[in-house]
C-alpha positions in Angstrom: -6.9 -1.1 34.7 -6.1 1.1 31.8 -3.9 0.1 28.8 -2.5 2.7 26.5 -3.0 1.8 22.9 -1.3 4.8 21.3 2.0 5.2 19.5 4.2 8.2 20.6 4.3 11.1 18.1 7.9 12.3 17.7 10.1 14.1 15.3 10.4 11.7 12.3 7.5 9.5 13.3 6.9 7.1 10.4 3.9 8.0 8.1 2.1 6.3 5.3 4.0 6.8 2.0 2.9 10.1 0.5 1.5 11.6 3.7 3.1 14.8 5.1 6.2 14.1 7.2 5.9 14.5 11.0 8.1 17.0 12.8 8.2 18.0 16.5 10.8 20.6 17.1 11.5 23.3 19.8 10.0 26.7 19.0 10.6 28.4 22.4 13.1 27.2 25.0 13.2 27.6 28.7 16.7 29.1 28.7 16.0 31.7 26.0 12.2 32.4 26.3 11.3 31.4 29.9 9.0 28.6 28.7 9.0 25.5 26.5 6.9 25.4 23.3 7.3 22.9 20.5 6.2 23.3 16.9 4.2 20.3 15.7 3.8 19.5 12.0 1.9 16.4 10.9 -0.9 15.1 8.7 -4.3 14.2 9.9 -3.5 10.5 9.6 -0.3 10.4 11.5 0.6 7.6 14.0 -2.4 6.3 16.0 -5.3 8.1 14.3 -9.0 8.0 13.4 -10.5 8.0 9.8 -13.9 9.6 9.2 -16.1 8.8 6.2 -14.9 12.2 4.8 -11.5 10.6 4.3 -12.6 8.5 1.3 -16.3 9.3 0.5 -17.6 12.3 -1.3 -20.0 14.1 1.1 -18.9 11.7 3.9 -19.3 12.8 7.5 -16.4 14.5 9.2 -15.2 13.7 12.7 -16.9 16.9 13.9 -20.2 15.4 12.8 -20.0 12.5 15.3 -21.1 12.6 18.9 -18.5 12.0 21.5 -20.2 8.7 22.4 -19.1 7.2 19.1 -15.5 7.6 20.0 -15.8 5.0 22.8 -17.7 1.9 23.8 -17.6 -1.8 24.5 -15.0 -3.5 22.3 -13.6 -7.0 21.6 -10.1 -8.0 20.3 -9.9 -10.4 17.5 -6.6 -12.3 17.4 -5.7 -12.5 13.7 -2.0 -13.2 14.1 -0.9 -15.9 11.7 -3.8 -15.2 9.3 -2.8 -14.8 5.7 -5.1 -13.1 3.3 -8.6 -12.1 4.4 -10.2 -12.5 7.8 -13.6 -14.2 7.4 -16.9 -13.3 9.0 -16.9 -16.2 11.4 -14.5 -14.3 13.7 -17.3 -11.8 14.6 -19.8 -14.4 15.7 -17.3 -16.9 17.2 -15.4 -14.4 19.4 -17.7 -11.5 20.0 -21.0 -12.8 21.1 -23.4 -10.7 23.0 -25.3 -7.4 22.5 -24.0 -3.9 22.6 -20.6 -4.4 20.9 -19.5 -1.1 19.4 -15.9 -1.6 18.4 -13.9 -4.5 16.9 -10.1 -4.3 17.5 -7.9 -6.4 15.2 -4.7 -7.8 16.6 -2.6 -8.7 13.5 0.9 -8.5 15.0 1.9 -5.7 12.6 2.6 -3.3 15.5 5.9 -5.1 16.2 7.2 -3.7 12.9 6.4 0.0 13.8 9.3 2.3 13.1 10.6 0.2 10.2 10.0 0.7 6.5 8.4 -2.7 6.2 5.5 -1.6 8.5 3.6 0.0 5.6 4.5 -2.7 3.0 4.2 -6.1 4.8 1.2 -8.2 4.0 -0.9 -7.8 7.2 -4.4 -9.6 7.4 -7.3 -7.6 6.0 -11.1 -8.1 6.5 -13.2 -9.9 3.9 -16.2 -8.0 2.5 -18.4 -10.5 4.3 -16.8 -9.6 7.7 -17.4 -5.9 7.1 -21.0 -6.6 6.1 -21.6 -8.8 9.2 -20.0 -6.2 11.6 -22.1 -3.4 10.1 -25.3 -5.5 10.4 -24.5 -6.1 14.1 -24.4 -2.3 14.7 -20.6 -2.1 15.2 -19.6 1.5 14.9 -15.8 1.3 14.6 -12.9 -0.9 13.6 -9.5 -0.6 15.2 -6.2 -2.0 13.7 -2.7 -2.5 15.0 -1.7 -2.2 11.3 -2.0 0.6 8.7 -5.7 -0.3 8.4 -8.2 -2.6 6.7 -6.8 -2.2 3.2 -3.6 -3.5 1.6 -1.0 -1.0 0.4 -2.4 1.1 -2.5 -6.1 0.1 -1.9 -9.0 1.9 -0.2 -12.0 0.0 -1.3 -12.4 -1.8 2.1 -12.3 1.6 3.8 -15.1 2.8 1.5 -17.2 -0.4 1.9 -17.0 -0.2 5.7 -17.7 3.5 6.0 -20.6 3.3 3.5 -22.2 0.4 5.3 -21.6 1.4 8.9 -21.5 5.2 8.8 -18.9 4.6 11.4 -15.2 5.0 12.0 -11.7 3.4 11.7 -8.7 3.7 14.0 -5.3 2.7 12.6 -1.9 2.1 14.0 -2.9 0.9 17.5 -0.4 -0.8 19.8 -0.5 -3.1 22.9 -3.6 -5.0 21.8 -1.9 -8.1 23.1 -2.3 -6.8 26.6 -6.0 -6.4 26.1 -6.2 -9.9 24.8 -4.4 -11.3 27.8 -6.7 -9.4 30.2 -9.7 -11.1 28.8 -10.3 -10.0 25.2 -13.1 -7.5 25.9 -12.7 -3.9 27.1 -14.1 -0.4 27.1 -12.4 1.3 24.2 -11.6 5.0 24.0 -10.2 6.9 21.1 -10.6 10.7 21.4 -9.5 12.6 18.3 -8.2 16.1 18.2 -11.0 18.6 17.5 -9.9 19.8 14.1 -11.8 22.0 11.6 -10.6 19.8 8.7 -11.6 16.5 10.3 -11.2 13.8 7.6 -9.1 12.3 10.3 -7.1 13.1 13.4 -4.6 11.7 15.7 -6.2 10.1 18.8 -5.2 9.1 22.3 -6.5 5.5 22.4 -6.9 3.4 25.5 -8.6 0.3 26.8 -10.2 -0.1 30.2 -10.2 -3.8 31.3 
């Protein structure tokens, strides 16, 4: 079974404060032009998207530098709903035992607020430095969040720590992680970014196979 983990991109899709607004408007119409074409305007970090090291690190790798295999792999959902403050490293060992884990997906419950102004300001759980170090040491390549990401509003130091230690990736603004948890917590995770020349980040179509 496949579970879609992606928010819809629409005209007026909410964006992180300061990011370019998202717009999806008709450019050609069936009645006037014989075909439908829409004009899409958005930032590279709109809706469900992937961050590359180039997003926050001088000389960091861009998405174009990663093999396709890094955009998918075995994943485990960590249920962090109800956690206040930082998520400790014990979650990695307690819930995600076994070899070959490539992605950790964090269910914080923040996705329920998507579309409202509080989505980008509410105090969602964030990873402790020890958790980021433990995940990188285990060979995890990516972190996925159903929130605006691993940092609190106005911060980026957890982004930098993770991307420096792991050389990997971050996916933000996921949805439907509850369905993956209910299906058994583990899955095969896919998050394929648009192939952009300026690839500090890109929207993705994210999905879980359970």
